[in-house]
BAVOKOL-251423 format. One line per field, with one value per residue (C-alpha): x, y, z; residue number from 1; residue in three letters. Coordinates in steps of 0.25 Angstrom, whole numbers. Layout:
% residues N
east: X_...
north: Y_...
up: Z_...
dotor: NUM_...
torba: ALA_...
This chain:
% residues 404
east: -83_-87_-79_-82_-72_-78_-74_-76_-67_-56_-59_-60_-46_-39_-47_-40_-27_-31_-37_-24_-16_-25_-36_-31_-33_-46_-60_-69_-79_-68_-66_-81_-83_-72_-78_-92_-88_-79_-90_-101_-110_-101_-105_-99_-112_-122_-132_-143_-145_-157_-161_-168_-182_-181_-166_-162_-149_-144_-139_-131_-131_-123_-127_-122_-113_-123_-111_-113_-99_-100_-101_-110_-121_-126_-135_-148_-147_-144_-157_-165_-160_-163_-178_-179_-174_-183_-195_-187_-185_-191_-194_-182_-169_-158_-143_-131_-121_-108_-100_-85_-74_-61_-50_-42_-53_-53_-42_-51_-63_-57_-53_-67_-76_-89_-86_-81_-92_-103_-97_-98_-113_-116_-109_-114_-129_-128_-123_-134_-146_-140_-138_-152_-159_-153_-163_-151_-150_-163_-170_-175_-173_-166_-165_-152_-145_-130_-121_-107_-96_-82_-74_-68_-69_-55_-60_-53_-60_-68_-79_-91_-106_-115_-129_-142_-149_-163_-164_-173_-180_-191_-193_-189_-203_-206_-218_-211_-200_-189_-183_-167_-161_-158_-143_-138_-144_-132_-119_-108_-98_-108_-111_-95_-92_-103_-101_-86_-89_-99_-89_-77_-85_-89_-76_-70_-80_-78_-63_-64_-72_-61_-69_-59_-49_-36_-26_-15_-12_-22_-15_-12_-26_-26_-21_-31_-23_-20_-35_-39_-29_-35_-49_-44_-39_-52_-60_-51_-55_-66_-75_-81_-96_-102_-116_-119_-129_-144_-152_-165_-172_-176_-168_-156_-157_-159_-147_-138_-142_-139_-126_-121_-128_-124_-111_-98_-84_-82_-92_-88_-90_-78_-68_-61_-50_-43_-28_-18_-19_-24_-39_-44_-56_-64_-65_-71_-62_-71_-59_-57_-71_-76_-67_-67_-53_-46_-40_-31_-28_-20_-31_-28_-29_-42_-48_-43_-50_-63_-63_-61_-75_-81_-90_-91_-101_-116_-111_-123_-118_-132_-139_-151_-154_-164_-177_-171_-167_-172_-179_-188_-187_-201_-208_-200_-200_-215_-216_-206_-214_-227_-221_-215_-229_-224_-233_-230_-238_-231_-227_-235_-229_-234_-227_-218_-203_-194_-186_-171_-174_-183_-172_-161_-170_-173_-159_-152_-163_-159_-170_-162_-174_-173_-164_-150_-148_-161_-168_-181_-182_-183_-172_-177_-169_-164_-154_-148_-133_-129_-116_-104_-102_-89_-87_-86_-71_-68_-74_-67_-52_-48_-37_-31_-36_-46_-51_-66
north: 51_48_54_57_47_36_23_29_40_30_22_35_39_26_17_20_17_5_-1_3_-5_-17_-17_-28_-38_-31_-39_-31_-30_-22_-12_-11_-8_2_9_9_15_26_31_30_43_49_56_43_36_47_53_64_79_83_97_103_108_118_124_120_113_101_88_78_63_53_38_27_15_6_-5_-13_-12_4_10_21_13_2_12_13_-2_-7_0_-6_-20_-17_-12_-26_-34_-28_-36_-49_-46_-56_-52_-60_-58_-60_-65_-59_-70_-68_-78_-75_-82_-84_-76_-87_-87_-73_-74_-85_-76_-64_-72_-81_-70_-75_-90_-88_-78_-87_-98_-89_-87_-101_-106_-97_-97_-113_-113_-104_-111_-125_-122_-114_-126_-136_-138_-138_-122_-117_-127_-116_-108_-95_-83_-74_-65_-66_-54_-54_-45_-46_-37_-33_-19_-17_-21_-34_-46_-53_-61_-64_-65_-58_-66_-60_-73_-74_-79_-90_-96_-104_-118_-129_-132_-117_-117_-110_-99_-104_-93_-94_-92_-78_-81_-85_-99_-106_-107_-99_-111_-120_-109_-106_-121_-124_-111_-115_-129_-124_-113_-123_-134_-124_-119_-132_-135_-122_-124_-138_-133_-123_-110_-104_-94_-96_-86_-78_-80_-93_-100_-111_-115_-120_-133_-143_-147_-131_-129_-141_-135_-121_-127_-135_-123_-115_-128_-126_-111_-106_-97_-84_-85_-76_-70_-56_-52_-54_-43_-42_-31_-29_-15_-22_-33_-21_-14_-26_-28_-13_-14_-27_-29_-18_-15_-13_-16_-1_10_24_28_20_27_38_44_43_49_48_33_28_25_25_18_14_-1_-8_-17_-28_-35_-22_-19_-13_-1_8_9_16_8_14_7_11_15_3_-6_0_-2_-17_-20_-13_-21_-34_-33_-32_-43_-52_-46_-50_-57_-57_-53_-53_-67_-72_-86_-95_-87_-75_-82_-75_-87_-89_-77_-71_-84_-88_-74_-73_-87_-82_-69_-76_-86_-73_-65_-55_-48_-55_-44_-41_-26_-19_-21_-8_0_11_7_16_25_27_41_37_26_36_46_34_29_43_53_62_63_64_70_82_94_93_107_114_103_108_104_91_86_84_76_85_77_63_62_50_42_47_41_33_20_7_5_19_16_3_2_-10_-20_-31_-41_-41_-51_-55
up: 35_20_9_-5_-11_-19_-25_-39_-36_-33_-46_-54_-50_-50_-58_-70_-65_-58_-71_-79_-69_-67_-78_-86_-74_-69_-71_-81_-69_-61_-72_-74_-59_-59_-71_-65_-51_-59_-68_-58_-56_-66_-80_-87_-83_-87_-77_-77_-74_-65_-62_-50_-53_-43_-43_-57_-51_-60_-55_-62_-58_-64_-65_-57_-62_-54_-53_-41_-36_-36_-22_-26_-33_-23_-14_-24_-28_-14_-9_-20_-17_-2_-5_-12_-1_9_5_7_22_32_46_52_57_46_48_42_39_31_23_20_11_18_14_7_-3_-7_-18_-25_-23_-30_-42_-43_-37_-44_-41_-26_-24_-29_-20_-8_-10_-13_-1_9_4_3_18_23_15_19_34_35_30_40_51_61_58_53_43_34_21_25_15_14_5_3_-1_-7_-2_-6_1_15_21_15_1_2_-4_6_0_10_10_18_20_25_31_36_50_47_35_28_33_23_21_18_29_41_44_53_61_64_78_80_78_64_63_57_65_59_59_52_40_39_38_27_20_19_14_3_-2_-2_-9_-20_-22_-24_-35_-42_-41_-47_-59_-61_-59_-50_-54_-45_-52_-45_-30_-29_-41_-32_-30_-44_-40_-35_-22_-19_-20_-12_-1_-2_0_12_19_17_23_35_37_45_36_40_41_51_55_59_69_64_57_64_57_43_44_48_36_26_32_30_16_12_19_12_-1_-10_-4_-13_-8_-4_-2_-5_9_14_6_14_6_-8_-7_-18_-21_-7_-4_10_14_27_32_43_51_57_63_71_77_64_64_52_47_34_23_13_0_-13_-23_-32_-21_-17_-32_-32_-18_-23_-36_-29_-25_-39_-41_-54_-64_-61_-48_-38_-24_-17_-16_-10_-5_1_4_-3_-15_-28_-33_-21_-13_-15_-12_0_6_5_13_23_25_26_37_44_44_34_24_11_3_-10_-13_-23_-36_-40_-29_-35_-36_-29_-38_-36_-31_-21_-17_-16_-8_2_4_4_8_-4_-15_-28_-35_-25_-29_-20_-23_-20_-12_-18_-33_-39_-49_-63_-74_-85_-93_-94_-95_-104_-100_-106_-120_-116_-123_-115_-120_-114_-100_-98_-99_-108_-104_-112_-102_-91_-81_-83
dotor: 1_2_3_4_5_6_7_8_9_10_11_12_13_14_15_16_17_18_19_20_21_22_23_24_25_26_27_28_29_30_31_32_33_34_35_36_37_38_39_40_41_42_43_44_45_46_47_48_49_50_51_52_53_54_55_56_57_58_59_60_61_62_63_64_65_66_67_68_69_70_71_72_73_74_75_76_77_78_79_80_81_82_83_84_85_86_87_88_89_90_91_92_93_94_95_96_97_98_99_100_101_102_103_104_105_106_107_108_109_110_111_112_113_114_115_116_117_118_119_120_121_122_123_124_125_126_127_128_129_130_131_132_133_134_135_136_137_138_139_140_141_142_143_144_145_146_147_148_149_150_151_152_153_154_155_156_157_158_159_160_161_162_163_164_165_166_167_168_169_170_171_172_173_174_175_176_177_178_179_180_181_182_183_184_185_186_187_188_189_190_191_192_193_194_195_196_197_198_199_200_201_202_203_204_205_206_207_208_209_210_211_212_213_214_215_216_217_218_219_220_221_222_223_224_225_226_227_228_229_230_231_232_233_234_235_236_237_238_239_240_241_242_243_244_245_246_247_248_249_250_251_252_253_254_255_256_257_258_259_260_261_262_263_264_265_266_267_268_269_270_271_272_273_274_275_276_277_278_279_280_281_282_283_284_285_286_287_288_289_290_291_292_293_294_295_296_297_298_299_300_301_302_303_304_305_306_307_308_309_310_311_312_313_314_315_316_317_318_319_320_321_322_323_324_325_326_327_328_329_330_331_332_333_334_335_336_337_338_339_340_341_342_343_344_345_346_347_348_349_350_351_352_353_354_355_356_357_358_359_360_361_362_363_364_365_366_367_368_369_370_371_372_373_374_375_376_377_378_379_380_381_382_383_384_385_386_387_388_389_390_391_392_393_394_395_396_397_398_399_400_401_402_403_404
torba: UNK_UNK_UNK_UNK_UNK_UNK_UNK_UNK_UNK_UNK_UNK_UNK_UNK_UNK_UNK_UNK_UNK_UNK_UNK_UNK_UNK_UNK_UNK_UNK_UNK_UNK_UNK_UNK_UNK_UNK_UNK_UNK_UNK_UNK_UNK_UNK_UNK_UNK_UNK_UNK_UNK_UNK_UNK_UNK_UNK_UNK_UNK_UNK_UNK_UNK_UNK_UNK_UNK_UNK_UNK_UNK_UNK_UNK_UNK_UNK_UNK_UNK_UNK_UNK_UNK_UNK_UNK_UNK_UNK_UNK_UNK_UNK_UNK_UNK_UNK_UNK_UNK_UNK_UNK_UNK_UNK_UNK_UNK_UNK_UNK_UNK_UNK_UNK_UNK_UNK_UNK_UNK_UNK_UNK_UNK_UNK_UNK_UNK_UNK_UNK_UNK_UNK_UNK_UNK_UNK_UNK_UNK_UNK_UNK_UNK_UNK_UNK_UNK_UNK_UNK_UNK_UNK_UNK_UNK_UNK_UNK_UNK_UNK_UNK_UNK_UNK_UNK_UNK_UNK_UNK_UNK_UNK_UNK_UNK_UNK_UNK_UNK_UNK_UNK_UNK_UNK_UNK_UNK_UNK_UNK_UNK_UNK_UNK_UNK_UNK_UNK_UNK_UNK_UNK_UNK_UNK_UNK_UNK_UNK_UNK_UNK_UNK_UNK_UNK_UNK_UNK_UNK_UNK_UNK_UNK_UNK_UNK_UNK_UNK_UNK_UNK_UNK_UNK_UNK_UNK_UNK_UNK_UNK_UNK_UNK_UNK_UNK_UNK_UNK_UNK_UNK_UNK_UNK_UNK_UNK_UNK_UNK_UNK_UNK_UNK_UNK_UNK_UNK_UNK_UNK_UNK_UNK_UNK_UNK_UNK_UNK_UNK_UNK_UNK_UNK_UNK_UNK_UNK_UNK_UNK_UNK_UNK_UNK_UNK_UNK_UNK_UNK_UNK_UNK_UNK_UNK_UNK_UNK_UNK_UNK_UNK_UNK_UNK_UNK_UNK_UNK_UNK_UNK_UNK_UNK_UNK_UNK_UNK_UNK_UNK_UNK_UNK_UNK_UNK_UNK_UNK_UNK_UNK_UNK_UNK_UNK_UNK_UNK_UNK_UNK_UNK_UNK_UNK_UNK_UNK_UNK_UNK_UNK_UNK_UNK_UNK_UNK_UNK_UNK_UNK_UNK_UNK_UNK_UNK_UNK_UNK_UNK_UNK_UNK_UNK_UNK_UNK_UNK_UNK_UNK_UNK_UNK_UNK_UNK_UNK_UNK_UNK_UNK_UNK_UNK_UNK_UNK_UNK_UNK_UNK_UNK_UNK_UNK_UNK_UNK_UNK_UNK_UNK_UNK_UNK_UNK_UNK_UNK_UNK_UNK_UNK_UNK_UNK_UNK_UNK_UNK_UNK_UNK_UNK_UNK_UNK_UNK_UNK_UNK_UNK_UNK_UNK_UNK_UNK_UNK_UNK_UNK_UNK_UNK_UNK_UNK_UNK_UNK_UNK_UNK_UNK_UNK_UNK_UNK_UNK_UNK_UNK_UNK_UNK_UNK_UNK_UNK_UNK_UNK_UNK_UNK_UNK_UNK_UNK_UNK_UNK_UNK_UNK_UNK_UNK_UNK_UNK_UNK_UNK_UNK_UNK_UNK_UNK_UNK_UNK_UNK_UNK_UNK_UNK_UNK_UNK_UNK_UNK_UNK_UNK_UNK_UNK_UNK_UNK
């Protein structure tokens, strides 16, 4: 059962108190995200008034914050992104593989998000590219998209990459399409071992250059011998890499992309109740047959966990490699489609671009241009509502010190 409770409601009610207690220690980007979610679709951001040309009823609509961490602002952006990806699909099977960092690395990752998350992308992508080009496994250049998620179902930090991988690739001379085996073409243990080696080699290098921050509970790693011992322990662990059942139809691929690409740590429909200072949410327990369970948290702990997953500013969380790399995507996909017997006719550049109203109608079945009161008239713009004239100093609490 869905409720009307939203993350924004919790932030509006308890955000000021949370900032009063923790504001001096919070990164500026956390403060910005909290504020964006709090004012999303409120009078503070401005909006517009429409009037029905049939019954005369007025409708006030407020602007969205468009922050990528806001649970309410991802639907339209996701659909636009998916529409752009449709033209890249090949008539082949796709694999869904997942690369996960060990639990013992999570504290380090939280304090070095940009460094560790970039290392995760680099190690996973180089692993897939290298093994796919090996004739022992495929001997071809594959294409894949990697999507970063940093959370578990209970909002604990759990950095991992979801990768959508072509089941085959372009021969290294560019003359043939080479199909893979029906199951994933690289043994999981081989993937795991190489991924672990590449990641830890990169971790050692960034540590030696002094780019890692190791405060708080991990101060012990500041010494060279302690860090070496830490690395040795990580080399001795089995790293989790697995492959889910293959996606065999274009519809499955698009559903996968829609499910993973523009997700935030918690969607509003997982919230169950807010009672006093306790928040209850739904979560899926994969260790217990994917049963849906309830988790109740203190409201400040809920906010803390949500903010764990705010990414560094301008950090790219969806990246494309091989045949799908931005640099050569158009040329290589054209070659692949040609070899696979797919029409390579370009879409007409003059075709009309889908408006946001058309897009919203397509994904919700509700046309925002039709009067929601009488169902007969058309909503006509009448007035633009400016954003409230509040200075930036008033909008953002100021603190004596703040982490970057």
